[in-house]
N, C-alpha and C positions, 0 to 999 in steps of 0.2 A: 365454467370457472375452472374445473379440473383440466379440461382440454387446453385452456390457455396457459395454465401452470405447467402442464406437460410440455407444450411447445417451447415455453420460455426456458425450462430446464434443459431440453434437448438442444436448443440453440446455444446455450451456454457451453455444453460439453463439446458440441461441434466446433465452436469457436476456440475452446481450449485445446482441442485436438489439432486444429489448423495451426494455432500458435506454436504448439509443441513441434509439429512437423516442420514449420518454417524455421524454427529455431535450430532444429537438427540439421536442416538443409543448409542454413547459413553457417553453422558450425563446420559442416562437412566441406563447404566451399573455402572457408577460412583455413582449414587444415590442409586442403589441397594446395592452396596458394602458398602456404608456409613451406610445404615440401618442395614445390616448384622453385620458390625463392632460394631455399637451401641448396638445391641442385645447381642453380645458376651461380651462386656465390662460391660453390666448391669446384666449379668447372675450370680446371687448369688450362684447357685449350682456349677458352675465351681470353684468359690472361695472356697466354703466349701470343695469340694473334694480335691482341691489342698492343702488346709491346713491339711486335714486328711492324705494325702499322705506324706507330709513333716514331720508331726508328727511321722508317722510310721517309716520313714527312719532314725529317730534318734536312733532307737532301734537295731543297729548293722547291720550285712551284711548277716546273715543267710536268707534263702529263705522265711521263714514264720514260723508261730507258729507250723506247722506240720513238720518242718525241723530244726535240730540243725546245719546242715552243711552250709558252704558257697559254693555256686555253681557259677562257672564263667559264665555259660550261663545266669544265672539270674542276677548276679552282673553287667554284661555288660549292662543290660537294665535299671538299676536304679542308676548307678554310678553318672550320671550327677545330678540327684535330690539329691542324698546323699551328694554331695559336697555343696549343698545349706543348708544342715541340720547339717552336722558334720564337724569336722576339716579335711581339705585336707590331713594333715599329717597322719591321721588315715586311710584314703582311700589309701594313698601311702603304708602304712604298710600292709594293707589287700592284695593289689596287689602283694607285694613283696613275700608273703608266697607262692603264686602260682609259682613264679620263683624258690623259695627254694625247692619246691617239684617237679620241672621239672626233668624228667628222663634223663639219660645220652644220650639216643638216640634222645632227643629233644621233646619227648612226653609231653603233658600238661595234668594234671589231670582235672577231672570234678570239683572236689571240695575238701575241707578239713574240718577237725574238730579236736578239741583237743583229744589226745589219750584217755583220761578218759571218753570222751563222745561218743566214737565209740562203739556202743552197738548192731550192727546188724550183722547177719551172712553173711559174704562175704569173699570168699577166695582171691579175687583180691584186694590187698591193696598196696598202694604205700608209700614208706618211703624214707627219704633222711637225710643224716647227717647234711645238712644245716638247716633242720627244725625238730629238735629233739623232740619238743613238739606236733607235728601234725602228723596225718595220712591222706593220700590222697585216693581217690576212683575215679572210672571212669566207666560210662556206655559206653562201647566200641562199641556198635551198632551204635552210632551217631558219626559224624565227625565235631563237631563245637567247640570243647574246645580250640584248638590252635587259631582259628580265633576269638573266643570270647575274649580271653585274649588280643590279639593284638588290637582289637577294643576298649576294655576298657582302655588300656594304652593310645591310641590316644586321647580318650575323657578326660582322666585325664590330660595329658600334654597340650591339647588345652585349657582346662578350667583354669588350674593353671599357665601355662607358665613354669612349672618345667621341663625344658629340661635336667637338671642334672640327673633326674631319669633314663634317657636312658643310662648314663655312670656309674650308680651305679653297683658295682661288687657284684654278688651273687655267692659265692663259686668260686671266681676267674674269673667269666665270666660276662660281662656287660649285662644289661637288653636288650639293642639293639641286642647284639650277641645272646642272648637267644631267642629273637623273630625270628631272622634269622634261628636259629636251629629248631624252631617250624615249620616254612615254609618248611625247608629241610626235616623234618620228614614226613610231609604230602605228599610232592613230592615223597619221597622215598617209603613210606609204604602205602599210600592211593590213589595214582593216577593211574588210569587204563591206561594200555599201548595202548589200541585201541582208546578209546574216549578222552583220556587226560583230564579227569575230576575226581574229588574225589569220592570215593566209601564209602558206609556204609552198613548197613544191611537192611532187609525188615521191615521197620517201617511205621507208618502212618504219612506222611508228615514230619514235623520237629521232630516228637516224638522220644523218646529214649527207646521204648519198642518194641521188634521185635516179630514175630509170632512163635518163637521157644519156646516150652514148657519146655525145659531143663533149660535154663538160659536166661531169656527174656531180660536182659540188657547187656549181654556180648557176644561177637562174639565167636562162638564155632563150633563144627562139624555140627550142624543143621542150622547154619546161611546161609542166601542167600545173595550174593553180589549184591548190587544195586547202581545206580547213580540217584540222585534226585536234584531238583532245590535248596532246602534249603541249603544243605552243600556247594554247588558251588557258590551260591549267597553270602554266608558268606565269602567264600574265596575271591571273587572279592572285597568285602568291605575291608577285611583285607589287601589285596595287595594295594588298594588305600590308606589305612592308612599308610602302610609301606613307601609309597612314601612321604607322608607328614612328617614322622618321620626321613627320611633318612638324613644322615650327609653330603652327597655329591651327585653330579650329576650322577656319575656312578652308585651308588646304586639306585637312583631314576629311572634311565633309565631301570635298571634290573627289578625292581618291576613293572614298567609300561608295559614292554614287556610281562611279565607274566600275568598281569591283562588283557591285550588285547587278549592274547591267550585264557584265560578262557572265556572271553566275546564271542569270535567267536565260541568256541565249545559249549557253552550253547545255543546260538541261533541256531546253526546247529543241535544239537542232542536232546535238551530238549524242544525247543519251537515248538508247533504245529501251524504253520502259518494259516492253514485252519480253525481250531477251535479257534484260538487266545487265547491259554492257554498253560500252561506247562504240559507235560505228567507226570504222577506220577513217573514212574521208567523206567530206562534202566536196562537190565540184561546182564552184560558182559559175563556171563557163560551160558546164555540161560534162558528163562522164566521157572520157576519151576512149577511142576505139581500142587502144592497147589494153584497157581493163575489160577484157572479154569474159572474165570469170566472175563469180559471185563474191565480190570482195567483202561483203557483210559477214561471211563466215570466218574471217580472220580476226583473231582476238589480239588486241594491243596491250601487252602486259606493262610495258614501261610507262606509257601515257596514263594508264589506269592507276599505277602507283603514284604518279604525280598528282592525279586528280584526288586521290585520298589525302595526300599532303595538303592539298588546297581545300580540304573539307567540302568537297563537292558531292560526297555520297553520305547516306545515312549509315548508322551502325549495321542495320540489317543488310544493306546493299554491300557493305564492306565484307561481311561474312559470305555473301553470295559470290562476289567476284573472287574472293580468295579460294573458295571451293572450286570455282570454275578454272582458275589458274592451276590448282593442284591436279585437276583432271587433265588439263592440257599437258602438264609435265608427265603424267603417267602415260598418256596416249603417245606422246612424242618420243618417249624414251630419253629425253634430255635430263641433265642432272639436277636442276634446281628451278625454283620459281623465277630465277633470273632470265628464263627463256623469253626472248624478245617478242616474237609473234608466233601464233599457231592457229590454224595451219599456216605453213610458210607460203610466200608468193611462189607461183609456178616457176619451174626451171626456165631460164632464159628471159624472165620478165625484167630482172636487173642485169647489169653487165659486169664483166670481170668475175671475181670470186663469188660475188653475191648472186650470180645466176644460178648457183647451186643452193638447194635447201639446207637449212641449219648451218649457214655460213655467215659470219660477221653479223650484220644487222638483220639479215633475212633468216631469223630463227636461231641465231647463236645465243648462248647463255651468258648474260652479263651481270656479274655481281654488282657492278656500278648502279644498276637499276633494281636488281633483286634486293640489295641491301636497303634501298629506300622503301621497298614494299614492306620489309621487316619492320622498319621504323614506324610505318603507318599502322601496322597491326598492333604494335605496342601502344601507340597513342590511342587506339580504339579499344584497348583493354583485352585484346586477343593475345595475351602474353605466352600462353602455352603453345599456341599455334606458331607464334613468332620464333620461339626458342627451337621448336622442332624443325621449322622450315629454314632456319639459319644454319642448321648443322652441316648440310652438304657444302655450303660456302666456307665454313670454318675448316672442315676436314680437308678440302682440297688445297687450301693455303698451307696447311701443315704438311701435307703429302708432297707438295711441289716446293715448299720452302720459299714461296714468293707469291705476290699478288699479280695475277695476269689480267689482261684487258678483257678477254672473253674466253669461253670454252666451247669446244665443238662436240661432235658425237663421241660418246665414250668418255666424256669429261676430260678431253685432251686440251691442255692449255694452248691458247692461240693469241696472236697479237703481241702487244708490248708487255714485257715483264716490268716489274716494279711500277705497276699501274696505280697511280696515287688516288684516282677516283674510287677504285675498288677498296683500297685501304681506308680511305676517308669514311665511306658509308658503313663499312664493317665496324670501324672503331666507334662511330656514333651509335650504331645499333647495340653494340656491346655495352657502351656507357648507359644507354637507356634501359637495357635489361638489368644491369647491376643496380642502377638507381631504384628501379621498381622493386627489386628483390630486397635491397637494404631497407626501403620504406616498409615493405610488407613484414619483414622480420621485426622491425622496430614497433610495428603496430600490434604485435601479438601479446 
């Protein structure tokens, strides 16, 4: 009897002690969050960069000062911030041109430009009677154009509430039907029969430059078929968006089933559970002789960031890949988590400038994707990490007084200035940080 009473009393005090410790721990976390939130809200550099980004995005939809063209893969990443800065009707019109240039087989172009501004040598041009003033173009080595357009439409509709856009007829076919046609094109022309995943060419991560010296942006005789995480994560997001835009339960169920199939196949074929990372490429036709090195050592930062956006990883896996990326940044000496790939592909594997390591898509540092990794960290509750890892991206915008396309060794700005993709992802990350901070302060 005494022994039972003693155990009961002891259990009570242990439970009381545990509750007290848990309460203190919870209080400590709350206080830490409050301090972090206050730091974010008082950070004048975030306000400055956000204003710079919004100002830049009043200047049209071309990718940057180095590009006269409107690219859908870029537009998709700054469309939300654009709608803060310009009339939504202008955004609607810019999206409509992509549907005007959509090909009869459902294929979506990379981008477009006014015919009088088309001044580069390219035999692959896309025309449409529905868009008589424009010419389209496409880097066919990549497979993200159709999915980027669908994602951009969802963002536009969600922000504006303009569901009528989906029933707008373009050359007799509604926008929603055209998005269906885009998915059908990918399923018919780009889906591998063995792995049931989308294919592209042999590029570096999300890049649109392959290792073929003949025509580095268009699939041809020298191209190598590959499957990577970026293209397929983009498909998952697009299918998720199609469900949100669907007019009926039957369509929603169809897109949902497709999304789940892609999720299963991505985890089965592209996720390396032992290393806790995505493999660079699957080769449906066999690994080519030019990949003589161990490609599995190369870490794809950009595709991983998009996989996080697609919710393809658990919270623990997100923490792990973030830690791995930070270690890659430390080892490489590059400035931020926007580092494209690490280790880089060997010298001479790609052609032109990319034959060198840490150049362009072969290990260059791209805010355009690093900013999306920051957004992913915030969504998964890793706000402290996100704020800290955002800092080098914010600081270099202020130092340079501009948003650059990418950065090389020594944090040197490279590529196009006034790069709107960089501005768009940074502005969105800043908005997400500030929204979290305001909510956290309000909850205290």
